[in-house]
PDB file of N, CA, C and O in Angstrom:
ATOM      1  N   MET A   1       0.851   1.646  17.438  1.00  0.00           N
ATOM      2  CA  MET A   1       1.470   0.452  16.882  1.00  0.00           C
ATOM      3  C   MET A   1       1.977   0.748  15.466  1.00  0.00           C
ATOM      4  O   MET A   1       1.309   1.421  14.681  1.00  0.00           O
ATOM      5  N   THR A   2       3.140   0.245  15.166  1.00  0.00           N
ATOM      6  CA  THR A   2       3.766   0.461  13.868  1.00  0.00           C
ATOM      7  C   THR A   2       3.108  -0.412  12.800  1.00  0.00           C
ATOM      8  O   THR A   2       2.851  -1.592  13.038  1.00  0.00           O
ATOM      9  N   ALA A   3       2.836   0.156  11.637  1.00  0.00           N
ATOM     10  CA  ALA A   3       2.331  -0.626  10.509  1.00  0.00           C
ATOM     11  C   ALA A   3       3.427  -1.578  10.032  1.00  0.00           C
ATOM     12  O   ALA A   3       4.608  -1.235  10.061  1.00  0.00           O
ATOM     13  N   THR A   4       3.036  -2.764   9.597  1.00  0.00           N
ATOM     14  CA  THR A   4       3.981  -3.738   9.053  1.00  0.00           C
ATOM     15  C   THR A   4       3.662  -3.962   7.585  1.00  0.00           C
ATOM     16  O   THR A   4       2.517  -4.224   7.216  1.00  0.00           O
ATOM     17  N   VAL A   5       4.694  -3.856   6.750  1.00  0.00           N
ATOM     18  CA  VAL A   5       4.560  -4.048   5.311  1.00  0.00           C
ATOM     19  C   VAL A   5       5.507  -5.171   4.914  1.00  0.00           C
ATOM     20  O   VAL A   5       6.677  -5.155   5.295  1.00  0.00           O
ATOM     21  N   PHE A   6       5.019  -6.144   4.154  1.00  0.00           N
ATOM     22  CA  PHE A   6       5.866  -7.230   3.672  1.00  0.00           C
ATOM     23  C   PHE A   6       6.304  -6.923   2.241  1.00  0.00           C
ATOM     24  O   PHE A   6       5.506  -6.505   1.401  1.00  0.00           O
ATOM     25  N   TYR A   7       7.602  -7.142   1.988  1.00  0.00           N
ATOM     26  CA  TYR A   7       8.177  -6.943   0.657  1.00  0.00           C
ATOM     27  C   TYR A   7       8.724  -8.293   0.221  1.00  0.00           C
ATOM     28  O   TYR A   7       9.790  -8.716   0.668  1.00  0.00           O
ATOM     29  N   SER A   8       7.985  -8.969  -0.658  1.00  0.00           N
ATOM     30  CA  SER A   8       8.367 -10.307  -1.105  1.00  0.00           C
ATOM     31  C   SER A   8       9.303 -10.225  -2.312  1.00  0.00           C
ATOM     32  O   SER A   8       8.946  -9.685  -3.359  1.00  0.00           O
ATOM     33  N   ILE A   9      10.511 -10.775  -2.139  1.00  0.00           N
ATOM     34  CA  ILE A   9      11.498 -10.747  -3.234  1.00  0.00           C
ATOM     35  C   ILE A   9      11.849 -12.166  -3.694  1.00  0.00           C
ATOM     36  O   ILE A   9      12.790 -12.357  -4.465  1.00  0.00           O
ATOM     37  N   GLY A  10      11.091 -13.156  -3.219  1.00  0.00           N
ATOM     38  CA  GLY A  10      11.380 -14.555  -3.517  1.00  0.00           C
ATOM     39  C   GLY A  10      11.278 -14.885  -4.991  1.00  0.00           C
ATOM     40  O   GLY A  10      10.569 -14.232  -5.756  1.00  0.00           O
ATOM     41  N   VAL A  11      12.014 -15.925  -5.363  1.00  0.00           N
ATOM     42  CA  VAL A  11      12.010 -16.401  -6.742  1.00  0.00           C
ATOM     43  C   VAL A  11      11.801 -17.907  -6.743  1.00  0.00           C
ATOM     44  O   VAL A  11      12.111 -18.589  -5.766  1.00  0.00           O
ATOM     45  N   GLU A  12      11.268 -18.423  -7.857  1.00  0.00           N
ATOM     46  CA  GLU A  12      10.994 -19.856  -7.992  1.00  0.00           C
ATOM     47  C   GLU A  12      12.080 -20.601  -8.764  1.00  0.00           C
ATOM     48  O   GLU A  12      12.178 -21.826  -8.693  1.00  0.00           O
ATOM     49  N   GLU A  13      12.890 -19.847  -9.499  1.00  0.00           N
ATOM     50  CA  GLU A  13      13.912 -20.475 -10.344  1.00  0.00           C
ATOM     51  C   GLU A  13      15.205 -19.674 -10.234  1.00  0.00           C
ATOM     52  O   GLU A  13      15.192 -18.540  -9.757  1.00  0.00           O
ATOM     53  N   PRO A  14      16.316 -20.255 -10.669  1.00  0.00           N
ATOM     54  CA  PRO A  14      17.578 -19.502 -10.619  1.00  0.00           C
ATOM     55  C   PRO A  14      17.460 -18.199 -11.409  1.00  0.00           C
ATOM     56  O   PRO A  14      16.818 -18.145 -12.458  1.00  0.00           O
ATOM     57  N   ILE A  15      18.097 -17.150 -10.878  1.00  0.00           N
ATOM     58  CA  ILE A  15      18.044 -15.842 -11.527  1.00  0.00           C
ATOM     59  C   ILE A  15      19.442 -15.251 -11.576  1.00  0.00           C
ATOM     60  O   ILE A  15      20.358 -15.738 -10.914  1.00  0.00           O
ATOM     61  N   ALA A  16      19.595 -14.207 -12.358  1.00  0.00           N
ATOM     62  CA  ALA A  16      20.858 -13.483 -12.471  1.00  0.00           C
ATOM     63  C   ALA A  16      20.723 -12.156 -11.724  1.00  0.00           C
ATOM     64  O   ALA A  16      19.613 -11.656 -11.541  1.00  0.00           O
ATOM     65  N   PRO A  17      21.850 -11.584 -11.294  1.00  0.00           N
ATOM     66  CA  PRO A  17      21.797 -10.311 -10.560  1.00  0.00           C
ATOM     67  C   PRO A  17      21.154  -9.159 -11.317  1.00  0.00           C
ATOM     68  O   PRO A  17      20.710  -8.194 -10.694  1.00  0.00           O
ATOM     69  N   ASP A  18      21.091  -9.233 -12.645  1.00  0.00           N
ATOM     70  CA  ASP A  18      20.476  -8.131 -13.384  1.00  0.00           C
ATOM     71  C   ASP A  18      18.953  -8.257 -13.502  1.00  0.00           C
ATOM     72  O   ASP A  18      18.310  -7.416 -14.131  1.00  0.00           O
ATOM     73  N   MET A  19      18.377  -9.297 -12.903  1.00  0.00           N
ATOM     74  CA  MET A  19      16.915  -9.455 -12.908  1.00  0.00           C
ATOM     75  C   MET A  19      16.333  -8.447 -11.920  1.00  0.00           C
ATOM     76  O   MET A  19      16.797  -8.367 -10.783  1.00  0.00           O
ATOM     77  N   PRO A  20      15.331  -7.683 -12.328  1.00  0.00           N
ATOM     78  CA  PRO A  20      14.800  -6.629 -11.457  1.00  0.00           C
ATOM     79  C   PRO A  20      14.049  -7.175 -10.247  1.00  0.00           C
ATOM     80  O   PRO A  20      13.464  -8.257 -10.279  1.00  0.00           O
ATOM     81  N   LEU A  21      14.090  -6.386  -9.189  1.00  0.00           N
ATOM     82  CA  LEU A  21      13.287  -6.680  -8.010  1.00  0.00           C
ATOM     83  C   LEU A  21      11.833  -6.311  -8.289  1.00  0.00           C
ATOM     84  O   LEU A  21      11.554  -5.512  -9.183  1.00  0.00           O
ATOM     85  N   PRO A  22      10.914  -6.888  -7.534  1.00  0.00           N
ATOM     86  CA  PRO A  22       9.526  -6.432  -7.664  1.00  0.00           C
ATOM     87  C   PRO A  22       9.413  -4.981  -7.196  1.00  0.00           C
ATOM     88  O   PRO A  22      10.268  -4.509  -6.447  1.00  0.00           O
ATOM     89  N   PRO A  23       8.391  -4.282  -7.621  1.00  0.00           N
ATOM     90  CA  PRO A  23       8.205  -2.900  -7.143  1.00  0.00           C
ATOM     91  C   PRO A  23       8.040  -2.887  -5.622  1.00  0.00           C
ATOM     92  O   PRO A  23       7.504  -3.827  -5.036  1.00  0.00           O
ATOM     93  N   ILE A  24       8.502  -1.825  -5.005  1.00  0.00           N
ATOM     94  CA  ILE A  24       8.335  -1.671  -3.561  1.00  0.00           C
ATOM     95  C   ILE A  24       6.857  -1.408  -3.281  1.00  0.00           C
ATOM     96  O   ILE A  24       6.231  -0.599  -3.966  1.00  0.00           O
ATOM     97  N   PRO A  25       6.293  -2.089  -2.274  1.00  0.00           N
ATOM     98  CA  PRO A  25       4.900  -1.813  -1.924  1.00  0.00           C
ATOM     99  C   PRO A  25       4.767  -0.421  -1.290  1.00  0.00           C
ATOM    100  O   PRO A  25       5.767   0.203  -0.936  1.00  0.00           O
ATOM    101  N   ASP A  26       3.549   0.047  -1.154  1.00  0.00           N
ATOM    102  CA  ASP A  26       3.320   1.318  -0.462  1.00  0.00           C
ATOM    103  C   ASP A  26       3.783   1.173   0.985  1.00  0.00           C
ATOM    104  O   ASP A  26       3.427   0.211   1.666  1.00  0.00           O
ATOM    105  N   ILE A  27       4.579   2.134   1.447  1.00  0.00           N
ATOM    106  CA  ILE A  27       5.137   2.095   2.798  1.00  0.00           C
ATOM    107  C   ILE A  27       4.717   3.355   3.536  1.00  0.00           C
ATOM    108  O   ILE A  27       5.166   4.450   3.198  1.00  0.00           O
ATOM    109  N   PRO A  28       3.851   3.211   4.551  1.00  0.00           N
ATOM    110  CA  PRO A  28       3.516   4.389   5.355  1.00  0.00           C
ATOM    111  C   PRO A  28       4.755   4.876   6.110  1.00  0.00           C
ATOM    112  O   PRO A  28       5.610   4.072   6.483  1.00  0.00           O
ATOM    113  N   ARG A  29       4.852   6.179   6.334  1.00  0.00           N
ATOM    114  CA  ARG A  29       5.998   6.741   7.045  1.00  0.00           C
ATOM    115  C   ARG A  29       6.152   6.072   8.402  1.00  0.00           C
ATOM    116  O   ARG A  29       5.201   5.986   9.179  1.00  0.00           O
ATOM    117  N   GLY A  30       7.374   5.594   8.678  1.00  0.00           N
ATOM    118  CA  GLY A  30       7.692   4.970   9.954  1.00  0.00           C
ATOM    119  C   GLY A  30       7.356   3.500  10.056  1.00  0.00           C
ATOM    120  O   GLY A  30       7.567   2.899  11.109  1.00  0.00           O
ATOM    121  N   ALA A  31       6.839   2.898   8.993  1.00  0.00           N
ATOM    122  CA  ALA A  31       6.424   1.496   9.029  1.00  0.00           C
ATOM    123  C   ALA A  31       7.609   0.548   9.171  1.00  0.00           C
ATOM    124  O   ALA A  31       8.744   0.891   8.842  1.00  0.00           O
ATOM    125  N   LEU A  32       7.320  -0.640   9.662  1.00  0.00           N
ATOM    126  CA  LEU A  32       8.276  -1.744   9.669  1.00  0.00           C
ATOM    127  C   LEU A  32       8.129  -2.472   8.341  1.00  0.00           C
ATOM    128  O   LEU A  32       7.028  -2.896   7.990  1.00  0.00           O
ATOM    129  N   VAL A  33       9.213  -2.623   7.602  1.00  0.00           N
ATOM    130  CA  VAL A  33       9.186  -3.378   6.350  1.00  0.00           C
ATOM    131  C   VAL A  33       9.907  -4.696   6.593  1.00  0.00           C
ATOM    132  O   VAL A  33      11.052  -4.713   7.045  1.00  0.00           O
ATOM    133  N   VAL A  34       9.226  -5.808   6.289  1.00  0.00           N
ATOM    134  CA  VAL A  34       9.802  -7.140   6.432  1.00  0.00           C
ATOM    135  C   VAL A  34      10.071  -7.678   5.032  1.00  0.00           C
ATOM    136  O   VAL A  34       9.145  -7.902   4.252  1.00  0.00           O
ATOM    137  N   ILE A  35      11.342  -7.882   4.725  1.00  0.00           N
ATOM    138  CA  ILE A  35      11.728  -8.465   3.437  1.00  0.00           C
ATOM    139  C   ILE A  35      11.644  -9.976   3.598  1.00  0.00           C
ATOM    140  O   ILE A  35      12.156 -10.538   4.566  1.00  0.00           O
ATOM    141  N   GLU A  36      10.994 -10.626   2.643  1.00  0.00           N
ATOM    142  CA  GLU A  36      10.842 -12.071   2.757  1.00  0.00           C
ATOM    143  C   GLU A  36      10.867 -12.732   1.390  1.00  0.00           C
ATOM    144  O   GLU A  36      10.690 -12.081   0.360  1.00  0.00           O
ATOM    145  N   GLY A  37      11.089 -14.033   1.404  1.00  0.00           N
ATOM    146  CA  GLY A  37      11.074 -14.832   0.191  1.00  0.00           C
ATOM    147  C   GLY A  37      12.388 -15.569  -0.001  1.00  0.00           C
ATOM    148  O   GLY A  37      13.445 -15.119   0.442  1.00  0.00           O
ATOM    149  N   ARG A  38      12.299 -16.699  -0.663  1.00  0.00           N
ATOM    150  CA  ARG A  38      13.489 -17.500  -0.948  1.00  0.00           C
ATOM    151  C   ARG A  38      14.240 -16.847  -2.097  1.00  0.00           C
ATOM    152  O   ARG A  38      13.744 -16.770  -3.221  1.00  0.00           O
ATOM    153  N   ALA A  39      15.461 -16.372  -1.791  1.00  0.00           N
ATOM    154  CA  ALA A  39      16.247 -15.645  -2.794  1.00  0.00           C
ATOM    155  C   ALA A  39      17.717 -15.646  -2.382  1.00  0.00           C
ATOM    156  O   ALA A  39      18.025 -15.820  -1.203  1.00  0.00           O
ATOM    157  N   PRO A  40      18.627 -15.454  -3.339  1.00  0.00           N
ATOM    158  CA  PRO A  40      20.048 -15.359  -3.005  1.00  0.00           C
ATOM    159  C   PRO A  40      20.322 -14.143  -2.120  1.00  0.00           C
ATOM    160  O   PRO A  40      19.583 -13.159  -2.150  1.00  0.00           O
ATOM    161  N   ILE A  41      21.383 -14.227  -1.344  1.00  0.00           N
ATOM    162  CA  ILE A  41      21.735 -13.151  -0.427  1.00  0.00           C
ATOM    163  C   ILE A  41      21.956 -11.835  -1.161  1.00  0.00           C
ATOM    164  O   ILE A  41      21.616 -10.778  -0.629  1.00  0.00           O
ATOM    165  N   TRP A  42      22.515 -11.869  -2.370  1.00  0.00           N
ATOM    166  CA  TRP A  42      22.731 -10.620  -3.100  1.00  0.00           C
ATOM    167  C   TRP A  42      21.410  -9.946  -3.451  1.00  0.00           C
ATOM    168  O   TRP A  42      21.355  -8.722  -3.565  1.00  0.00           O
ATOM    169  N   ARG A  43      20.358 -10.721  -3.621  1.00  0.00           N
ATOM    170  CA  ARG A  43      19.044 -10.130  -3.915  1.00  0.00           C
ATOM    171  C   ARG A  43      18.526  -9.380  -2.678  1.00  0.00           C
ATOM    172  O   ARG A  43      17.886  -8.336  -2.803  1.00  0.00           O
ATOM    173  N   TYR A  44      18.807  -9.918  -1.495  1.00  0.00           N
ATOM    174  CA  TYR A  44      18.453  -9.214  -0.263  1.00  0.00           C
ATOM    175  C   TYR A  44      19.238  -7.903  -0.167  1.00  0.00           C
ATOM    176  O   TYR A  44      18.691  -6.880   0.243  1.00  0.00           O
ATOM    177  N   GLY A  45      20.514  -7.936  -0.543  1.00  0.00           N
ATOM    178  CA  GLY A  45      21.316  -6.714  -0.539  1.00  0.00           C
ATOM    179  C   GLY A  45      20.732  -5.664  -1.467  1.00  0.00           C
ATOM    180  O   GLY A  45      20.694  -4.483  -1.123  1.00  0.00           O
ATOM    181  N   LEU A  46      20.277  -6.083  -2.640  1.00  0.00           N
ATOM    182  CA  LEU A  46      19.637  -5.153  -3.577  1.00  0.00           C
ATOM    183  C   LEU A  46      18.368  -4.561  -2.961  1.00  0.00           C
ATOM    184  O   LEU A  46      18.089  -3.373  -3.121  1.00  0.00           O
ATOM    185  N   ALA A  47      17.607  -5.395  -2.260  1.00  0.00           N
ATOM    186  CA  ALA A  47      16.369  -4.913  -1.621  1.00  0.00           C
ATOM    187  C   ALA A  47      16.687  -3.902  -0.518  1.00  0.00           C
ATOM    188  O   ALA A  47      16.005  -2.884  -0.399  1.00  0.00           O
ATOM    189  N   PHE A  48      17.727  -4.177   0.298  1.00  0.00           N
ATOM    190  CA  PHE A  48      18.125  -3.214   1.342  1.00  0.00           C
ATOM    191  C   PHE A  48      18.468  -1.870   0.711  1.00  0.00           C
ATOM    192  O   PHE A  48      18.043  -0.817   1.187  1.00  0.00           O
ATOM    193  N   HIS A  49      19.235  -1.925  -0.356  1.00  0.00           N
ATOM    194  CA  HIS A  49      19.639  -0.684  -1.021  1.00  0.00           C
ATOM    195  C   HIS A  49      18.426   0.062  -1.560  1.00  0.00           C
ATOM    196  O   HIS A  49      18.340   1.283  -1.436  1.00  0.00           O
ATOM    197  N   ARG A  50      17.500  -0.660  -2.150  1.00  0.00           N
ATOM    198  CA  ARG A  50      16.307  -0.026  -2.706  1.00  0.00           C
ATOM    199  C   ARG A  50      15.465   0.616  -1.603  1.00  0.00           C
ATOM    200  O   ARG A  50      14.862   1.668  -1.819  1.00  0.00           O
ATOM    201  N   LEU A  51      15.420  -0.003  -0.430  1.00  0.00           N
ATOM    202  CA  LEU A  51      14.618   0.531   0.673  1.00  0.00           C
ATOM    203  C   LEU A  51      15.275   1.713   1.377  1.00  0.00           C
ATOM    204  O   LEU A  51      14.608   2.457   2.096  1.00  0.00           O
ATOM    205  N   HIS A  52      16.582   1.890   1.173  1.00  0.00           N
ATOM    206  CA  HIS A  52      17.261   3.035   1.774  1.00  0.00           C
ATOM    207  C   HIS A  52      16.638   4.306   1.210  1.00  0.00           C
ATOM    208  O   HIS A  52      16.518   4.459  -0.005  1.00  0.00           O
ATOM    209  N   GLY A  53      16.256   5.183   2.066  1.00  0.00           N
ATOM    210  CA  GLY A  53      15.610   6.408   1.610  1.00  0.00           C
ATOM    211  C   GLY A  53      14.101   6.287   1.488  1.00  0.00           C
ATOM    212  O   GLY A  53      13.426   7.260   1.151  1.00  0.00           O
ATOM    213  N   SER A  54      13.558   5.090   1.762  1.00  0.00           N
ATOM    214  CA  SER A  54      12.103   4.933   1.752  1.00  0.00           C
ATOM    215  C   SER A  54      11.547   5.480   3.060  1.00  0.00           C
ATOM    216  O   SER A  54      12.318   5.814   3.959  1.00  0.00           O
ATOM    217  N   PRO A  55      10.238   5.578   3.186  1.00  0.00           N
ATOM    218  CA  PRO A  55       9.668   6.073   4.445  1.00  0.00           C
ATOM    219  C   PRO A  55       9.709   5.055   5.591  1.00  0.00           C
ATOM    220  O   PRO A  55       9.208   5.340   6.679  1.00  0.00           O
ATOM    221  N   ALA A  56      10.294   3.882   5.366  1.00  0.00           N
ATOM    222  CA  ALA A  56      10.345   2.851   6.413  1.00  0.00           C
ATOM    223  C   ALA A  56      11.077   3.360   7.649  1.00  0.00           C
ATOM    224  O   ALA A  56      12.088   4.055   7.546  1.00  0.00           O
ATOM    225  N   GLY A  57      10.553   3.003   8.819  1.00  0.00           N
ATOM    226  CA  GLY A  57      11.208   3.338  10.076  1.00  0.00           C
ATOM    227  C   GLY A  57      12.110   2.232  10.565  1.00  0.00           C
ATOM    228  O   GLY A  57      13.020   2.468  11.360  1.00  0.00           O
ATOM    229  N   ALA A  58      11.856   1.010  10.088  1.00  0.00           N
ATOM    230  CA  ALA A  58      12.675  -0.151  10.457  1.00  0.00           C
ATOM    231  C   ALA A  58      12.561  -1.191   9.354  1.00  0.00           C
ATOM    232  O   ALA A  58      11.553  -1.265   8.651  1.00  0.00           O
ATOM    233  N   ILE A  59      13.616  -1.995   9.214  1.00  0.00           N
ATOM    234  CA  ILE A  59      13.639  -3.067   8.219  1.00  0.00           C
ATOM    235  C   ILE A  59      14.023  -4.351   8.920  1.00  0.00           C
ATOM    236  O   ILE A  59      14.948  -4.384   9.732  1.00  0.00           O
ATOM    237  N   ALA A  60      13.294  -5.416   8.590  1.00  0.00           N
ATOM    238  CA  ALA A  60      13.589  -6.739   9.134  1.00  0.00           C
ATOM    239  C   ALA A  60      13.638  -7.726   7.976  1.00  0.00           C
ATOM    240  O   ALA A  60      13.107  -7.466   6.896  1.00  0.00           O
ATOM    241  N   VAL A  61      14.281  -8.859   8.217  1.00  0.00           N
ATOM    242  CA  VAL A  61      14.268  -9.951   7.243  1.00  0.00           C
ATOM    243  C   VAL A  61      13.590 -11.142   7.889  1.00  0.00           C
ATOM    244  O   VAL A  61      13.803 -11.434   9.066  1.00  0.00           O
ATOM    245  N   TYR A  62      12.778 -11.819   7.112  1.00  0.00           N
ATOM    246  CA  TYR A  62      12.030 -12.956   7.632  1.00  0.00           C
ATOM    247  C   TYR A  62      12.822 -14.239   7.450  1.00  0.00           C
ATOM    248  O   TYR A  62      13.280 -14.558   6.353  1.00  0.00           O
ATOM    249  N   ASP A  63      12.972 -14.965   8.547  1.00  0.00           N
ATOM    250  CA  ASP A  63      13.598 -16.289   8.536  1.00  0.00           C
ATOM    251  C   ASP A  63      12.551 -17.247   9.093  1.00  0.00           C
ATOM    252  O   ASP A  63      12.156 -17.112  10.251  1.00  0.00           O
ATOM    253  N   PRO A  64      12.093 -18.209   8.299  1.00  0.00           N
ATOM    254  CA  PRO A  64      11.013 -19.081   8.767  1.00  0.00           C
ATOM    255  C   PRO A  64      11.370 -19.878  10.024  1.00  0.00           C
ATOM    256  O   PRO A  64      10.478 -20.376  10.711  1.00  0.00           O
ATOM    257  N   ARG A  65      12.651 -20.001  10.328  1.00  0.00           N
ATOM    258  CA  ARG A  65      13.052 -20.760  11.528  1.00  0.00           C
ATOM    259  C   ARG A  65      12.917 -19.948  12.806  1.00  0.00           C
ATOM    260  O   ARG A  65      12.721 -20.519  13.879  1.00  0.00           O
ATOM    261  N   VAL A  66      13.021 -18.601  12.710  1.00  0.00           N
ATOM    262  CA  VAL A  66      13.011 -17.790  13.935  1.00  0.00           C
ATOM    263  C   VAL A  66      12.000 -16.647  13.934  1.00  0.00           C
ATOM    264  O   VAL A  66      11.580 -16.214  15.007  1.00  0.00           O
ATOM    265  N   GLY A  67      11.602 -16.154  12.791  1.00  0.00           N
ATOM    266  CA  GLY A  67      10.718 -14.997  12.695  1.00  0.00           C
ATOM    267  C   GLY A  67      11.405 -13.891  11.918  1.00  0.00           C
ATOM    268  O   GLY A  67      12.341 -14.140  11.159  1.00  0.00           O
ATOM    269  N   ALA A  68      10.937 -12.673  12.112  1.00  0.00           N
ATOM    270  CA  ALA A  68      11.509 -11.518  11.414  1.00  0.00           C
ATOM    271  C   ALA A  68      12.565 -10.880  12.308  1.00  0.00           C
ATOM    272  O   ALA A  68      12.272 -10.506  13.443  1.00  0.00           O
ATOM    273  N   VAL A  69      13.781 -10.755  11.807  1.00  0.00           N
ATOM    274  CA  VAL A  69      14.898 -10.194  12.563  1.00  0.00           C
ATOM    275  C   VAL A  69      15.121  -8.752  12.099  1.00  0.00           C
ATOM    276  O   VAL A  69      15.364  -8.506  10.917  1.00  0.00           O
ATOM    277  N   VAL A  70      15.038  -7.810  13.026  1.00  0.00           N
ATOM    278  CA  VAL A  70      15.241  -6.404  12.695  1.00  0.00           C
ATOM    279  C   VAL A  70      16.724  -6.190  12.388  1.00  0.00           C
ATOM    280  O   VAL A  70      17.587  -6.521  13.201  1.00  0.00           O
ATOM    281  N   VAL A  71      17.011  -5.632  11.201  1.00  0.00           N
ATOM    282  CA  VAL A  71      18.400  -5.397  10.792  1.00  0.00           C
ATOM    283  C   VAL A  71      18.760  -3.921  10.735  1.00  0.00           C
ATOM    284  O   VAL A  71      19.940  -3.573  10.688  1.00  0.00           O
ATOM    285  N   ALA A  72      17.757  -3.048  10.738  1.00  0.00           N
ATOM    286  CA  ALA A  72      17.999  -1.599  10.752  1.00  0.00           C
ATOM    287  C   ALA A  72      16.777  -0.928  11.351  1.00  0.00           C
ATOM    288  O   ALA A  72      15.643  -1.306  11.056  1.00  0.00           O
ATOM    289  N   SER A  73      17.010   0.072  12.196  1.00  0.00           N
ATOM    290  CA  SER A  73      15.875   0.750  12.804  1.00  0.00           C
ATOM    291  C   SER A  73      16.205   2.193  13.157  1.00  0.00           C
ATOM    292  O   SER A  73      17.298   2.514  13.623  1.00  0.00           O
ATOM    293  N   HIS A  74      15.221   3.047  12.919  1.00  0.00           N
ATOM    294  CA  HIS A  74      15.266   4.440  13.353  1.00  0.00           C
ATOM    295  C   HIS A  74      14.079   4.704  14.282  1.00  0.00           C
ATOM    296  O   HIS A  74      13.719   5.856  14.524  1.00  0.00           O
ATOM    297  N   ARG A  75      13.478   3.640  14.795  1.00  0.00           N
ATOM    298  CA  ARG A  75      12.298   3.741  15.645  1.00  0.00           C
ATOM    299  C   ARG A  75      12.626   3.161  17.021  1.00  0.00           C
ATOM    300  O   ARG A  75      13.249   2.103  17.103  1.00  0.00           O
ATOM    301  N   PRO A  76      12.223   3.826  18.098  1.00  0.00           N
ATOM    302  CA  PRO A  76      12.539   3.319  19.439  1.00  0.00           C
ATOM    303  C   PRO A  76      11.850   2.000  19.774  1.00  0.00           C
ATOM    304  O   PRO A  76      12.332   1.259  20.631  1.00  0.00           O
ATOM    305  N   GLU A  77      10.734   1.693  19.117  1.00  0.00           N
ATOM    306  CA  GLU A  77      10.034   0.449  19.433  1.00  0.00           C
ATOM    307  C   GLU A  77      10.646  -0.790  18.770  1.00  0.00           C
ATOM    308  O   GLU A  77      10.227  -1.913  19.050  1.00  0.00           O
ATOM    309  N   HIS A  78      11.632  -0.589  17.896  1.00  0.00           N
ATOM    310  CA  HIS A  78      12.319  -1.721  17.258  1.00  0.00           C
ATOM    311  C   HIS A  78      13.819  -1.535  17.407  1.00  0.00           C
ATOM    312  O   HIS A  78      14.355  -0.466  17.112  1.00  0.00           O
ATOM    313  N   ARG A  79      14.487  -2.575  17.865  1.00  0.00           N
ATOM    314  CA  ARG A  79      15.943  -2.505  18.007  1.00  0.00           C
ATOM    315  C   ARG A  79      16.584  -3.559  17.099  1.00  0.00           C
ATOM    316  O   ARG A  79      16.012  -4.622  16.859  1.00  0.00           O
ATOM    317  N   GLU A  80      17.767  -3.245  16.607  1.00  0.00           N
ATOM    318  CA  GLU A  80      18.484  -4.179  15.736  1.00  0.00           C
ATOM    319  C   GLU A  80      18.765  -5.463  16.494  1.00  0.00           C
ATOM    320  O   GLU A  80      19.213  -5.426  17.640  1.00  0.00           O
ATOM    321  N   GLY A  81      18.504  -6.595  15.861  1.00  0.00           N
ATOM    322  CA  GLY A  81      18.676  -7.895  16.470  1.00  0.00           C
ATOM    323  C   GLY A  81      17.410  -8.428  17.128  1.00  0.00           C
ATOM    324  O   GLY A  81      17.362  -9.591  17.528  1.00  0.00           O
ATOM    325  N   GLU A  82      16.396  -7.599  17.242  1.00  0.00           N
ATOM    326  CA  GLU A  82      15.132  -8.012  17.824  1.00  0.00           C
ATOM    327  C   GLU A  82      14.443  -9.019  16.890  1.00  0.00           C
ATOM    328  O   GLU A  82      14.468  -8.858  15.670  1.00  0.00           O
ATOM    329  N   ILE A  83      13.838 -10.046  17.466  1.00  0.00           N
ATOM    330  CA  ILE A  83      13.103 -11.047  16.696  1.00  0.00           C
ATOM    331  C   ILE A  83      11.617 -10.776  16.889  1.00  0.00           C
ATOM    332  O   ILE A  83      11.128 -10.716  18.017  1.00  0.00           O
ATOM    333  N   LEU A  84      10.912 -10.616  15.789  1.00  0.00           N
ATOM    334  CA  LEU A  84       9.479 -10.313  15.823  1.00  0.00           C
ATOM    335  C   LEU A  84       8.673 -11.533  15.380  1.00  0.00           C
ATOM    336  O   LEU A  84       9.045 -12.227  14.434  1.00  0.00           O
ATOM    337  N   ASP A  85       7.584 -11.776  16.064  1.00  0.00           N
ATOM    338  CA  ASP A  85       6.716 -12.914  15.751  1.00  0.00           C
ATOM    339  C   ASP A  85       5.684 -12.490  14.714  1.00  0.00           C
ATOM    340  O   ASP A  85       4.537 -12.189  15.047  1.00  0.00           O
ATOM    341  N   VAL A  86       6.104 -12.470  13.457  1.00  0.00           N
ATOM    342  CA  VAL A  86       5.213 -12.131  12.349  1.00  0.00           C
ATOM    343  C   VAL A  86       5.350 -13.213  11.283  1.00  0.00           C
ATOM    344  O   VAL A  86       6.378 -13.884  11.193  1.00  0.00           O
ATOM    345  N   THR A  87       4.314 -13.371  10.489  1.00  0.00           N
ATOM    346  CA  THR A  87       4.337 -14.351   9.416  1.00  0.00           C
ATOM    347  C   THR A  87       3.902 -13.676   8.128  1.00  0.00           C
ATOM    348  O   THR A  87       2.880 -12.990   8.116  1.00  0.00           O
ATOM    349  N   PRO A  88       4.644 -13.847   7.047  1.00  0.00           N
ATOM    350  CA  PRO A  88       4.234 -13.251   5.773  1.00  0.00           C
ATOM    351  C   PRO A  88       2.869 -13.779   5.334  1.00  0.00           C
ATOM    352  O   PRO A  88       2.489 -14.905   5.653  1.00  0.00           O
ATOM    353  N   PRO A  89       2.149 -12.947   4.601  1.00  0.00           N
ATOM    354  CA  PRO A  89       0.816 -13.380   4.132  1.00  0.00           C
ATOM    355  C   PRO A  89       0.910 -14.536   3.150  1.00  0.00           C
ATOM    356  O   PRO A  89      -0.113 -15.017   2.663  1.00  0.00           O
TER     357      PRO A  89
END
């Protein structure tokens, strides 16, 4: 089973694009990383870019209405567009 790591990028107040993202959590090689939190779409783009080159095997984004949607994968057990039933801590 693939390890799941949550990367929370949510904010409580309006922010500017130059505000730094939180540090990336420890990611075991091949893990599924779920990006979550209330944030502007450009902040999600910054998080995707930061995760590029990480040991993650797949990346998903959490949508509270549907679950975590896989948006990139290099692992056979996760396909792009797949909806995963996970909930952020």
